All heavy atoms as a GROMACS GRO file, in nm:
protein
  582
    1THR      N    1   0.084  -0.118   0.001
    1THR     CA    2   0.000  -0.005   0.001
    1THR      C    3   0.086   0.126   0.000
    1THR      O    4   0.196   0.126   0.057
    1THR     CB    5  -0.092   0.003   0.124
    1THR    OG1    6  -0.010   0.009   0.241
    1THR    CG2    7  -0.183  -0.114   0.128
    2GLY      N    8   0.036   0.228  -0.064
    2GLY     CA    9   0.106   0.352  -0.065
    2GLY      C   10   0.076   0.436   0.057
    2GLY      O   11  -0.024   0.435   0.119
    3ARG      N   12   0.179   0.516   0.094
    3ARG     CA   13   0.168   0.601   0.209
    3ARG      C   14   0.125   0.743   0.178
    3ARG      O   15   0.082   0.815   0.263
    3ARG     CB   16   0.297   0.601   0.288
    3ARG     CG   17   0.331   0.467   0.350
    3ARG     CD   18   0.458   0.473   0.426
    3ARG     NE   19   0.492   0.344   0.469
    3ARG     CZ   20   0.470   0.302   0.596
    3ARG    NH1   21   0.420   0.382   0.686
    3ARG    NH2   22   0.506   0.180   0.633
    4ASP      N   23   0.138   0.785   0.048
    4ASP     CA   24   0.095   0.916   0.008
    4ASP      C   25   0.040   0.905  -0.135
    4ASP      O   26   0.064   0.804  -0.204
    4ASP     CB   27   0.204   1.014   0.018
    4ASP     CG   28   0.329   0.985  -0.067
    4ASP    OD1   29   0.306   0.977  -0.188
    4ASP    OD2   30   0.436   0.969  -0.011
    5PHE      N   31  -0.026   1.005  -0.181
    5PHE     CA   32  -0.090   1.001  -0.315
    5PHE      C   33   0.012   0.997  -0.425
    5PHE      O   34  -0.017   0.938  -0.527
    5PHE     CB   35  -0.186   1.121  -0.327
    5PHE     CG   36  -0.308   1.106  -0.245
    5PHE    CD1   37  -0.344   1.209  -0.154
    5PHE    CD2   38  -0.394   0.998  -0.257
    5PHE    CE1   39  -0.455   1.196  -0.074
    5PHE    CE2   40  -0.511   0.987  -0.180
    5PHE     CZ   41  -0.540   1.087  -0.090
    6THR      N   42   0.128   1.058  -0.411
    6THR     CA   43   0.228   1.049  -0.515
    6THR      C   44   0.274   0.907  -0.532
    6THR      O   45   0.288   0.857  -0.644
    6THR     CB   46   0.350   1.138  -0.483
    6THR    OG1   47   0.302   1.271  -0.461
    6THR    CG2   48   0.447   1.142  -0.592
    7THR      N   49   0.296   0.835  -0.420
    7THR     CA   50   0.333   0.698  -0.428
    7THR      C   51   0.228   0.611  -0.490
    7THR      O   52   0.249   0.526  -0.576
    7THR     CB   53   0.368   0.640  -0.287
    7THR    OG1   54   0.471   0.720  -0.230
    7THR    CG2   55   0.405   0.493  -0.290
    8ILE      N   56   0.101   0.640  -0.452
    8ILE     CA   57  -0.013   0.563  -0.506
    8ILE      C   58  -0.023   0.588  -0.657
    8ILE      O   59  -0.037   0.485  -0.734
    8ILE     CB   60  -0.143   0.606  -0.435
    8ILE    CG1   61  -0.141   0.555  -0.288
    8ILE    CG2   62  -0.265   0.551  -0.506
    8ILE    CD1   63  -0.245   0.613  -0.199
    9ALA      N   64  -0.011   0.711  -0.703
    9ALA     CA   65  -0.016   0.738  -0.847
    9ALA      C   66   0.103   0.668  -0.919
    9ALA      O   67   0.082   0.615  -1.029
    9ALA     CB   68  -0.014   0.890  -0.873
   10SER      N   69   0.214   0.670  -0.854
   10SER     CA   70   0.327   0.596  -0.920
   10SER      C   71   0.300   0.451  -0.930
   10SER      O   72   0.341   0.385  -1.029
   10SER     CB   73   0.457   0.622  -0.836
   10SER     OG   74   0.488   0.758  -0.833
   11MET      N   75   0.236   0.392  -0.833
   11MET     CA   76   0.203   0.247  -0.837
   11MET      C   77   0.106   0.221  -0.952
   11MET      O   78   0.113   0.121  -1.023
   11MET     CB   79   0.147   0.202  -0.701
   11MET     CG   80   0.251   0.203  -0.592
   11MET     SD   81   0.183   0.178  -0.424
   11MET     CE   82   0.131   0.011  -0.434
   12VAL      N   83   0.008   0.314  -0.971
   12VAL     CA   84  -0.084   0.296  -1.082
   12VAL      C   85  -0.004   0.305  -1.216
   12VAL      O   86  -0.027   0.230  -1.308
   12VAL     CB   87  -0.189   0.404  -1.074
   12VAL    CG1   88  -0.277   0.408  -1.205
   12VAL    CG2   89  -0.282   0.387  -0.956
   13ALA      N   90   0.090   0.400  -1.222
   13ALA     CA   91   0.166   0.420  -1.347
   13ALA      C   92   0.244   0.290  -1.390
   13ALA      O   93   0.262   0.270  -1.507
   13ALA     CB   94   0.261   0.539  -1.327
   14VAL      N   95   0.287   0.212  -1.290
   14VAL     CA   96   0.364   0.092  -1.326
   14VAL      C   97   0.268  -0.028  -1.338
   14VAL      O   98   0.320  -0.143  -1.342
   14VAL     CB   99   0.480   0.066  -1.227
   14VAL    CG1  100   0.580   0.178  -1.237
   14VAL    CG2  101   0.435   0.042  -1.086
   15GLY      N  102   0.139  -0.008  -1.333
   15GLY     CA  103   0.045  -0.115  -1.351
   15GLY      C  104   0.001  -0.193  -1.229
   15GLY      O  105  -0.047  -0.305  -1.243
   16LEU      N  106   0.018  -0.136  -1.113
   16LEU     CA  107  -0.021  -0.208  -0.992
   16LEU      C  108  -0.165  -0.181  -0.942
   16LEU      O  109  -0.194  -0.197  -0.826
   16LEU     CB  110   0.078  -0.176  -0.877
   16LEU     CG  111   0.219  -0.228  -0.903
   16LEU    CD1  112   0.316  -0.181  -0.792
   16LEU    CD2  113   0.219  -0.374  -0.915
   17GLY      N  114  -0.252  -0.135  -1.032
   17GLY     CA  115  -0.387  -0.118  -0.997
   17GLY      C  116  -0.446   0.015  -1.031
   17GLY      O  117  -0.395   0.089  -1.115
   18ILE      N  118  -0.556   0.046  -0.969
   18ILE     CA  119  -0.630   0.176  -0.980
   18ILE      C  120  -0.637   0.238  -0.848
   18ILE      O  121  -0.617   0.171  -0.743
   18ILE     CB  122  -0.765   0.158  -1.048
   18ILE    CG1  123  -0.855   0.077  -0.956
   18ILE    CG2  124  -0.753   0.094  -1.188
   18ILE    CD1  125  -0.999   0.074  -1.001
   19ALA      N  126  -0.675   0.362  -0.843
   19ALA     CA  127  -0.686   0.433  -0.712
   19ALA      C  128  -0.789   0.548  -0.718
   19ALA      O  129  -0.803   0.607  -0.823
   19ALA     CB  130  -0.548   0.488  -0.668
   20LEU      N  131  -0.849   0.575  -0.606
   20LEU     CA  132  -0.928   0.695  -0.590
   20LEU      C  133  -0.842   0.798  -0.524
   20LEU      O  134  -0.786   0.774  -0.417
   20LEU     CB  135  -1.050   0.664  -0.500
   20LEU     CG  136  -1.152   0.564  -0.555
   20LEU    CD1  137  -1.260   0.538  -0.450
   20LEU    CD2  138  -1.211   0.617  -0.683
   21VAL      N  139  -0.824   0.910  -0.590
   21VAL     CA  140  -0.735   1.016  -0.539
   21VAL      C  141  -0.807   1.148  -0.546
   21VAL      O  142  -0.906   1.166  -0.619
   21VAL     CB  143  -0.603   1.021  -0.621
   21VAL    CG1  144  -0.528   0.888  -0.605
   21VAL    CG2  145  -0.630   1.054  -0.762
   22PRO      N  146  -0.763   1.249  -0.473
   22PRO     CA  147  -0.822   1.384  -0.486
   22PRO      C  148  -0.802   1.443  -0.621
   22PRO      O  149  -0.701   1.417  -0.688
   22PRO     CB  150  -0.748   1.466  -0.380
   22PRO     CG  151  -0.658   1.377  -0.301
   22PRO     CD  152  -0.654   1.243  -0.374
   23LYS      N  153  -0.896   1.525  -0.668
   23LYS     CA  154  -0.883   1.592  -0.793
   23LYS      C  155  -0.757   1.672  -0.812
   23LYS      O  156  -0.700   1.677  -0.920
   23LYS     CB  157  -1.007   1.683  -0.817
   23LYS     CG  158  -0.997   1.766  -0.939
   23LYS     CD  159  -1.116   1.739  -1.030
   23LYS     CE  160  -1.116   1.826  -1.151
   23LYS     NZ  161  -1.042   1.766  -1.264
   24SER      N  162  -0.709   1.727  -0.703
   24SER     CA  163  -0.586   1.805  -0.709
   24SER      C  164  -0.462   1.729  -0.760
   24SER      O  165  -0.366   1.780  -0.803
   24SER     CB  166  -0.555   1.870  -0.572
   24SER     OG  167  -0.535   1.769  -0.473
   25LEU      N  168  -0.471   1.595  -0.747
   25LEU     CA  169  -0.354   1.514  -0.791
   25LEU      C  170  -0.341   1.507  -0.946
   25LEU      O  171  -0.239   1.475  -0.998
   25LEU     CB  172  -0.369   1.375  -0.734
   25LEU     CG  173  -0.239   1.290  -0.740
   25LEU    CD1  174  -0.136   1.345  -0.643
   25LEU    CD2  175  -0.270   1.144  -0.706
   26ASP      N  176  -0.448   1.548  -1.018
   26ASP     CA  177  -0.436   1.537  -1.166
   26ASP      C  178  -0.331   1.630  -1.222
   26ASP      O  179  -0.304   1.624  -1.335
   26ASP     CB  180  -0.571   1.550  -1.228
   26ASP     CG  181  -0.630   1.696  -1.221
   26ASP    OD1  182  -0.566   1.782  -1.163
   26ASP    OD2  183  -0.742   1.713  -1.268
   27CYS      N  184  -0.273   1.717  -1.142
   27CYS     CA  185  -0.159   1.798  -1.192
   27CYS      C  186  -0.031   1.714  -1.202
   27CYS      O  187   0.068   1.752  -1.264
   27CYS     CB  188  -0.134   1.918  -1.099
   27CYS     SG  189  -0.072   1.879  -0.936
   28LEU      N  190  -0.029   1.597  -1.136
   28LEU     CA  191   0.085   1.511  -1.142
   28LEU      C  192   0.066   1.422  -1.267
   28LEU      O  193  -0.009   1.329  -1.269
   28LEU     CB  194   0.089   1.419  -1.016
   28LEU     CG  195   0.205   1.322  -1.002
   28LEU    CD1  196   0.340   1.397  -1.004
   28LEU    CD2  197   0.186   1.236  -0.882
   29ARG      N  198   0.140   1.460  -1.369
   29ARG     CA  199   0.124   1.386  -1.498
   29ARG      C  200   0.228   1.278  -1.505
   29ARG      O  201   0.347   1.298  -1.518
   29ARG     CB  202   0.145   1.480  -1.615
   29ARG     CG  203   0.044   1.596  -1.622
   29ARG     CD  204  -0.087   1.535  -1.656
   29ARG     NE  205  -0.194   1.636  -1.649
   29ARG     CZ  206  -0.315   1.611  -1.653
   29ARG    NH1  207  -0.354   1.477  -1.670
   29ARG    NH2  208  -0.409   1.700  -1.644
   30LEU      N  209   0.180   1.152  -1.493
   30LEU     CA  210   0.266   1.034  -1.499
   30LEU      C  211   0.229   0.958  -1.632
   30LEU      O  212   0.112   0.946  -1.658
   30LEU     CB  213   0.249   0.944  -1.379
   30LEU     CG  214   0.292   1.005  -1.251
   30LEU    CD1  215   0.253   0.917  -1.135
   30LEU    CD2  216   0.442   1.028  -1.246
   31PRO      N  217   0.332   0.905  -1.701
   31PRO     CA  218   0.301   0.827  -1.823
   31PRO      C  219   0.211   0.712  -1.792
   31PRO      O  220   0.226   0.640  -1.694
   31PRO     CB  221   0.439   0.778  -1.864
   31PRO     CG  222   0.538   0.867  -1.796
   31PRO     CD  223   0.473   0.914  -1.668
   32GLY      N  224   0.105   0.701  -1.872
   32GLY     CA  225   0.013   0.586  -1.859
   32GLY      C  226  -0.097   0.606  -1.752
   32GLY      O  227  -0.180   0.518  -1.738
   33VAL      N  228  -0.098   0.714  -1.680
   33VAL     CA  229  -0.203   0.741  -1.584
   33VAL      C  230  -0.307   0.837  -1.635
   33VAL      O  231  -0.270   0.942  -1.692
   33VAL     CB  232  -0.140   0.800  -1.452
   33VAL    CG1  233  -0.251   0.834  -1.351
   33VAL    CG2  234  -0.044   0.702  -1.390
   34GLN      N  235  -0.432   0.793  -1.626
   34GLN     CA  236  -0.543   0.876  -1.670
   34GLN      C  237  -0.632   0.906  -1.549
   34GLN      O  238  -0.654   0.818  -1.466
   34GLN     CB  239  -0.630   0.808  -1.773
   34GLN     CG  240  -0.555   0.790  -1.904
   34GLN     CD  241  -0.646   0.723  -2.010
   34GLN    OE1  242  -0.751   0.677  -1.978
   34GLN    NE2  243  -0.607   0.730  -2.133
   35TYR      N  244  -0.669   1.030  -1.535
   35TYR     CA  245  -0.756   1.073  -1.425
   35TYR      C  246  -0.901   1.086  -1.474
   35TYR      O  247  -0.920   1.144  -1.586
   35TYR     CB  248  -0.707   1.201  -1.364
   35TYR     CG  249  -0.571   1.196  -1.302
   35TYR    CD1  250  -0.457   1.222  -1.374
   35TYR    CD2  251  -0.554   1.153  -1.171
   35TYR    CE1  252  -0.331   1.211  -1.323
   35TYR    CE2  253  -0.431   1.141  -1.111
   35TYR     CZ  254  -0.316   1.168  -1.188
   35TYR     OH  255  -0.194   1.156  -1.134
   36ARG      N  256  -0.995   1.029  -1.408
   36ARG     CA  257  -1.138   1.039  -1.444
   36ARG      C  258  -1.214   1.087  -1.331
   36ARG      O  259  -1.196   1.047  -1.216
   36ARG     CB  260  -1.182   0.896  -1.485
   36ARG     CG  261  -1.112   0.828  -1.596
   36ARG     CD  262  -1.149   0.886  -1.723
   36ARG     NE  263  -1.083   0.810  -1.832
   36ARG     CZ  264  -1.051   0.863  -1.947
   36ARG    NH1  265  -1.078   0.986  -1.972
   36ARG    NH2  266  -0.992   0.787  -2.036
   37ASN      N  267  -1.312   1.180  -1.362
   37ASN     CA  268  -1.401   1.226  -1.262
   37ASN      C  269  -1.504   1.126  -1.236
   37ASN      O  270  -1.546   1.050  -1.323
   37ASN     CB  271  -1.470   1.359  -1.307
   37ASN     CG  272  -1.374   1.474  -1.312
   37ASN    OD1  273  -1.281   1.482  -1.236
   37ASN    ND2  274  -1.394   1.560  -1.404
   38ILE      N  275  -1.558   1.115  -1.112
   38ILE     CA  276  -1.663   1.024  -1.077
   38ILE      C  277  -1.788   1.118  -1.067
   38ILE      O  278  -1.798   1.206  -0.977
   38ILE     CB  279  -1.639   0.955  -0.943
   38ILE    CG1  280  -1.511   0.873  -0.952
   38ILE    CG2  281  -1.759   0.868  -0.904
   38ILE    CD1  282  -1.470   0.809  -0.826
   39ARG      N  283  -1.878   1.097  -1.158
   39ARG     CA  284  -1.997   1.188  -1.163
   39ARG      C  285  -2.103   1.135  -1.064
   39ARG      O  286  -2.116   1.018  -1.038
   39ARG     CB  287  -2.054   1.188  -1.301
   39ARG     CG  288  -1.957   1.251  -1.399
   39ARG     CD  289  -2.008   1.238  -1.539
   39ARG     NE  290  -1.902   1.267  -1.633
   39ARG     CZ  291  -1.906   1.363  -1.727
   39ARG    NH1  292  -2.013   1.434  -1.742
   39ARG    NH2  293  -1.804   1.383  -1.802
   40GLY      N  294  -2.180   1.235  -1.017
   40GLY     CA  295  -2.296   1.198  -0.931
   40GLY      C  296  -2.260   1.170  -0.788
   40GLY      O  297  -2.343   1.132  -0.708
   41ILE      N  298  -2.132   1.194  -0.750
   41ILE     CA  299  -2.092   1.174  -0.610
   41ILE      C  300  -2.037   1.306  -0.558
   41ILE      O  301  -1.948   1.366  -0.615
   41ILE     CB  302  -1.987   1.064  -0.601
   41ILE    CG1  303  -2.041   0.933  -0.644
   41ILE    CG2  304  -1.932   1.057  -0.459
   41ILE    CD1  305  -1.937   0.820  -0.649
   42GLN      N  306  -2.101   1.351  -0.448
   42GLN     CA  307  -2.045   1.474  -0.382
   42GLN      C  308  -1.950   1.424  -0.277
   42GLN      O  309  -1.980   1.347  -0.188
   42GLN     CB  310  -2.161   1.554  -0.324
   42GLN     CG  311  -2.111   1.682  -0.260
   42GLN     CD  312  -2.224   1.762  -0.199
   42GLN    OE1  313  -2.335   1.716  -0.193
   42GLN    NE2  314  -2.193   1.876  -0.150
   43THR      N  315  -1.831   1.478  -0.283
   43THR     CA  316  -1.725   1.443  -0.189
   43THR      C  317  -1.696   1.562  -0.099
   43THR      O  318  -1.703   1.676  -0.141
   43THR     CB  319  -1.596   1.400  -0.257
   43THR    OG1  320  -1.550   1.501  -0.342
   43THR    CG2  321  -1.617   1.268  -0.338
   44MET      N  322  -1.665   1.528   0.027
   44MET     CA  323  -1.625   1.632   0.119
   44MET      C  324  -1.504   1.576   0.196
   44MET      O  325  -1.483   1.458   0.207
   44MET     CB  326  -1.741   1.658   0.212
   44MET     CG  327  -1.860   1.721   0.140
   44MET     SD  328  -1.983   1.791   0.249
   44MET     CE  329  -1.890   1.923   0.330
   45SER      N  330  -1.433   1.672   0.249
   45SER     CA  331  -1.312   1.633   0.325
   45SER      C  332  -1.292   1.736   0.436
   45SER      O  333  -1.319   1.851   0.421
   45SER     CB  334  -1.202   1.632   0.222
   45SER     OG  335  -1.076   1.650   0.269
   46GLU      N  336  -1.241   1.682   0.544
   46GLU     CA  337  -1.212   1.776   0.658
   46GLU      C  338  -1.072   1.827   0.643
   46GLU      O  339  -0.984   1.751   0.605
   46GLU     CB  340  -1.230   1.703   0.789
   46GLU     CG  341  -1.369   1.669   0.826
   46GLU     CD  342  -1.385   1.610   0.962
   46GLU    OE1  343  -1.298   1.643   1.049
   46GLU    OE2  344  -1.477   1.534   0.986
   47LEU      N  345  -1.052   1.949   0.673
   47LEU     CA  346  -0.918   2.014   0.667
   47LEU      C  347  -0.894   2.082   0.798
   47LEU      O  348  -0.986   2.124   0.865
   47LEU     CB  349  -0.910   2.115   0.550
   47LEU     CG  350  -0.926   2.065   0.412
   47LEU    CD1  351  -0.933   2.179   0.310
   47LEU    CD2  352  -0.819   1.965   0.375
   48ALA      N  353  -0.771   2.092   0.833
   48ALA     CA  354  -0.732   2.163   0.954
   48ALA      C  355  -0.619   2.260   0.923
   48ALA      O  356  -0.542   2.235   0.830
   48ALA     CB  357  -0.688   2.064   1.063
   49ILE      N  358  -0.613   2.364   1.001
   49ILE     CA  359  -0.504   2.454   0.983
   49ILE      C  360  -0.425   2.458   1.112
   49ILE      O  361  -0.478   2.477   1.220
   49ILE     CB  362  -0.558   2.601   0.956
   49ILE    CG1  363  -0.636   2.601   0.826
   49ILE    CG2  364  -0.444   2.701   0.952
   49ILE    CD1  365  -0.707   2.733   0.801
   50ALA      N  366  -0.302   2.435   1.104
   50ALA     CA  367  -0.207   2.438   1.221
   50ALA      C  368  -0.121   2.566   1.206
   50ALA      O  369  -0.074   2.597   1.099
   50ALA     CB  370  -0.120   2.316   1.223
   51HIS      N  371  -0.104   2.638   1.320
   51HIS     CA  372  -0.026   2.753   1.316
   51HIS      C  373   0.033   2.785   1.454
   51HIS      O  374  -0.020   2.727   1.556
   51HIS     CB  375  -0.108   2.880   1.271
   51HIS     CG  376  -0.228   2.906   1.363
   51HIS    ND1  377  -0.212   2.988   1.472
   51HIS    CD2  378  -0.353   2.867   1.355
   51HIS    CE1  379  -0.330   2.993   1.532
   51HIS    NE2  380  -0.418   2.919   1.463
   52ARG      N  381   0.135   2.866   1.461
   52ARG     CA  382   0.193   2.902   1.591
   52ARG      C  383   0.098   3.001   1.656
   52ARG      O  384   0.049   3.093   1.593
   52ARG     CB  385   0.330   2.969   1.574
   52ARG     CG  386   0.433   2.870   1.516
   52ARG     CD  387   0.566   2.947   1.507
   52ARG     NE  388   0.560   3.051   1.406
   52ARG     CZ  389   0.624   3.057   1.297
   52ARG    NH1  390   0.704   2.956   1.262
   52ARG    NH2  391   0.611   3.156   1.211
   53LYS      N  392   0.081   2.988   1.786
   53LYS     CA  393  -0.002   3.083   1.860
   53LYS      C  394   0.058   3.227   1.854
   53LYS      O  395  -0.012   3.325   1.848
   53LYS     CB  396  -0.019   3.044   2.008
   53LYS     CG  397  -0.109   2.927   2.025
   53LYS     CD  398  -0.134   2.903   2.178
   53LYS     CE  399  -0.228   2.788   2.197
   53LYS     NZ  400  -0.257   2.772   2.337
   54SER      N  401   0.187   3.232   1.851
   54SER     CA  402   0.258   3.366   1.852
   54SER      C  403   0.302   3.407   1.711
   54SER      O  404   0.399   3.469   1.696
   54SER     CB  405   0.377   3.358   1.941
   54SER     OG  406   0.463   3.261   1.894
   55GLU      N  407   0.217   3.373   1.608
   55GLU     CA  408   0.250   3.405   1.469
   55GLU      C  409   0.271   3.558   1.450
   55GLU      O  410   0.186   3.634   1.492
   55GLU     CB  411   0.146   3.352   1.373
   55GLU     CG  412   0.176   3.379   1.228
   55GLU     CD  413   0.310   3.320   1.182
   55GLU    OE1  414   0.329   3.199   1.198
   55GLU    OE2  415   0.395   3.395   1.132
   56LEU      N  416   0.374   3.598   1.393
   56LEU     CA  417   0.407   3.738   1.367
   56LEU      C  418   0.364   3.788   1.229
   56LEU      O  419   0.344   3.910   1.210
   56LEU     CB  420   0.553   3.766   1.394
   56LEU     CG  421   0.610   3.739   1.534
   56LEU    CD1  422   0.758   3.762   1.542
   56LEU    CD2  423   0.533   3.813   1.637
   57SER      N  424   0.361   3.705   1.132
   57SER     CA  425   0.334   3.745   0.996
   57SER      C  426   0.186   3.798   0.983
   57SER      O  427   0.091   3.722   1.018
   57SER     CB  428   0.352   3.624   0.902
   57SER     OG  429   0.292   3.651   0.776
   58ALA      N  430   0.178   3.917   0.932
   58ALA     CA  431   0.042   3.972   0.915
   58ALA      C  432  -0.040   3.893   0.811
   58ALA      O  433  -0.163   3.875   0.828
   58ALA     CB  434   0.052   4.119   0.867
   59ALA      N  435   0.023   3.843   0.705
   59ALA     CA  436  -0.041   3.762   0.607
   59ALA      C  437  -0.098   3.632   0.668
   59ALA      O  438  -0.212   3.595   0.642
   59ALA     CB  439   0.047   3.734   0.491
   60VAL      N  440  -0.018   3.570   0.751
   60VAL     CA  441  -0.061   3.444   0.813
   60VAL      C  442  -0.176   3.470   0.916
   60VAL      O  443  -0.275   3.403   0.918
   60VAL     CB  444   0.053   3.371   0.884
   60VAL    CG1  445   0.006   3.256   0.966
   60VAL    CG2  446   0.155   3.326   0.781
   61ARG      N  447  -0.160   3.581   0.990
   61ARG     CA  448  -0.267   3.611   1.086
   61ARG      C  449  -0.400   3.648   1.018
   61ARG      O  450  -0.504   3.604   1.055
   61ARG     CB  451  -0.232   3.734   1.172
   61ARG     CG  452  -0.123   3.698   1.276
   61ARG     CD  453  -0.106   3.802   1.384
   61ARG     NE  454  -0.117   3.940   1.336
   61ARG     CZ  455  -0.010   4.020   1.307
   61ARG    NH1  456   0.112   3.975   1.320
   61ARG    NH2  457  -0.028   4.143   1.263
   62ALA      N  458  -0.389   3.715   0.898
   62ALA     CA  459  -0.512   3.744   0.821
   62ALA      C  460  -0.572   3.618   0.764
   62ALA      O  461  -0.693   3.600   0.765
   62ALA     CB  462  -0.478   3.837   0.702
   63PHE      N  463  -0.489   3.522   0.721
   63PHE     CA  464  -0.540   3.390   0.676
   63PHE      C  465  -0.612   3.316   0.785
   63PHE      O  466  -0.718   3.258   0.766
   63PHE     CB  467  -0.422   3.312   0.613
   63PHE     CG  468  -0.461   3.176   0.566
   63PHE    CD1  469  -0.520   3.162   0.441
   63PHE    CD2  470  -0.430   3.061   0.633
   63PHE    CE1  471  -0.559   3.043   0.387
   63PHE    CE2  472  -0.467   2.937   0.580
   63PHE     CZ  473  -0.532   2.929   0.455
   64ILE      N  474  -0.553   3.313   0.900
   64ILE     CA  475  -0.614   3.248   1.016
   64ILE      C  476  -0.745   3.315   1.049
   64ILE      O  477  -0.849   3.243   1.073
   64ILE     CB  478  -0.520   3.252   1.143
   64ILE    CG1  479  -0.395   3.166   1.110
   64ILE    CG2  480  -0.588   3.202   1.266
   64ILE    CD1  481  -0.276   3.193   1.204
   65LYS      N  482  -0.752   3.444   1.059
   65LYS     CA  483  -0.873   3.514   1.087
   65LYS      C  484  -0.981   3.488   0.983
   65LYS      O  485  -1.096   3.462   1.020
   65LYS     CB  486  -0.843   3.668   1.094
   65LYS     CG  487  -0.962   3.749   1.131
   65LYS     CD  488  -0.931   3.898   1.140
   65LYS     CE  489  -1.048   3.981   1.175
   65LYS     NZ  490  -1.024   4.121   1.182
   66PHE      N  491  -0.947   3.488   0.857
   66PHE     CA  492  -1.041   3.456   0.758
   66PHE      C  493  -1.100   3.321   0.770
   66PHE      O  494  -1.220   3.302   0.767
   66PHE     CB  495  -0.978   3.466   0.617
   66PHE     CG  496  -1.063   3.414   0.505
   66PHE    CD1  497  -1.168   3.489   0.457
   66PHE    CD2  498  -1.045   3.281   0.458
   66PHE    CE1  499  -1.246   3.436   0.354
   66PHE    CE2  500  -1.126   3.233   0.359
   66PHE     CZ  501  -1.231   3.309   0.307
   67ASN      N  502  -1.018   3.221   0.800
   67ASN     CA  503  -1.064   3.080   0.816
   67ASN      C  504  -1.149   3.065   0.944
   67ASN      O  505  -1.242   2.988   0.943
   67ASN     CB  506  -0.946   2.984   0.811
   67ASN     CG  507  -0.908   2.962   0.668
   67ASN    OD1  508  -0.968   2.895   0.595
   67ASN    ND2  509  -0.797   3.031   0.628
   68ARG      N  510  -1.119   3.136   1.047
   68ARG     CA  511  -1.201   3.126   1.168
   68ARG      C  512  -1.339   3.185   1.147
   68ARG      O  513  -1.432   3.140   1.205
   68ARG     CB  514  -1.132   3.205   1.284
   68ARG     CG  515  -1.020   3.126   1.348
   68ARG     CD  516  -0.972   3.193   1.470
   68ARG     NE  517  -0.873   3.112   1.536
   68ARG     CZ  518  -0.769   3.155   1.606
   68ARG    NH1  519  -0.753   3.287   1.627
   68ARG    NH2  520  -0.687   3.071   1.661
   69SER      N  521  -1.348   3.282   1.055
   69SER     CA  522  -1.483   3.344   1.030
   69SER      C  523  -1.558   3.273   0.924
   69SER      O  524  -1.676   3.304   0.902
   69SER     CB  525  -1.460   3.488   0.992
   69SER     OG  526  -1.397   3.499   0.864
   70ALA      N  527  -1.504   3.176   0.855
   70ALA     CA  528  -1.570   3.108   0.745
   70ALA      C  529  -1.682   3.021   0.803
   70ALA      O  530  -1.669   2.961   0.909
   70ALA     CB  531  -1.467   3.023   0.666
   71VAL      N  532  -1.786   3.011   0.730
   71VAL     CA  533  -1.902   2.933   0.772
   71VAL      C  534  -1.876   2.786   0.798
   71VAL      O  535  -1.926   2.722   0.891
   71VAL     CB  536  -2.020   2.947   0.664
   71VAL    CG1  537  -2.134   2.854   0.704
   71VAL    CG2  538  -2.063   3.086   0.653
   72PHE      N  539  -1.788   2.728   0.719
   72PHE     CA  540  -1.760   2.588   0.720
   72PHE      C  541  -1.654   2.554   0.832
   72PHE      O  542  -1.626   2.435   0.854
   72PHE     CB  543  -1.707   2.536   0.589
   72PHE     CG  544  -1.587   2.611   0.531
   72PHE    CD1  545  -1.462   2.577   0.574
   72PHE    CD2  546  -1.612   2.715   0.446
   72PHE    CE1  547  -1.355   2.650   0.525
   72PHE    CE2  548  -1.501   2.784   0.397
   72PHE     CZ  549  -1.373   2.754   0.435
   73THR      N  550  -1.605   2.648   0.901
   73THR     CA  551  -1.501   2.625   0.996
   73THR      C  552  -1.559   2.616   1.141
   73THR      O  553  -1.644   2.690   1.176
   73THR     CB  554  -1.393   2.733   0.995
   73THR    OG1  555  -1.339   2.741   0.864
   73THR    CG2  556  -1.281   2.712   1.093
   74HIS      N  557  -1.509   2.522   1.218
   74HIS     CA  558  -1.545   2.517   1.356
   74HIS      C  559  -1.424   2.482   1.436
   74HIS      O  560  -1.336   2.411   1.389
   74HIS     CB  561  -1.661   2.426   1.386
   74HIS     CG  562  -1.630   2.281   1.396
   74HIS    ND1  563  -1.506   2.227   1.387
   74HIS    CD2  564  -1.709   2.177   1.420
   74HIS    CE1  565  -1.511   2.094   1.405
   74HIS    NE2  566  -1.631   2.062   1.427
   75GLU      N  567  -1.417   2.533   1.555
   75GLU     CA  568  -1.301   2.495   1.640
   75GLU      C  569  -1.350   2.415   1.759
   75GLU      O  570  -1.462   2.436   1.805
   75GLU     CB  571  -1.235   2.625   1.690
   75GLU     CG  572  -1.166   2.702   1.576
   75GLU     CD  573  -1.082   2.814   1.632
   75GLU    OE1  574  -1.018   2.796   1.737
   75GLU    OE2  575  -1.087   2.917   1.570
   76PRO      N  576  -1.271   2.320   1.809
   76PRO     CA  577  -1.318   2.242   1.919
   76PRO      C  578  -1.340   2.322   2.049
   76PRO      O  579  -1.288   2.426   2.067
   76PRO     CB  580  -1.207   2.140   1.942
   76PRO     CG  581  -1.098   2.180   1.857
   76PRO     CD  582  -1.139   2.290   1.762
   0.00000   0.00000   0.00000
């Protein structure tokens, strides 16, 4: 089994099967690998943002603030 999506796509490229991968992986162009969309299925995924509590970067602080205010975000 592959430990990351790049390894999994590489295994597909050498003929070791097929895989379900995130759409974002289709930027990885490997010889012999074709990416196909699965129609009629809505997929969702949980994401988390990790950051230092004492972050000094204004851009990073703005990004954190934006994500905290987003409707889809919740904090424990």
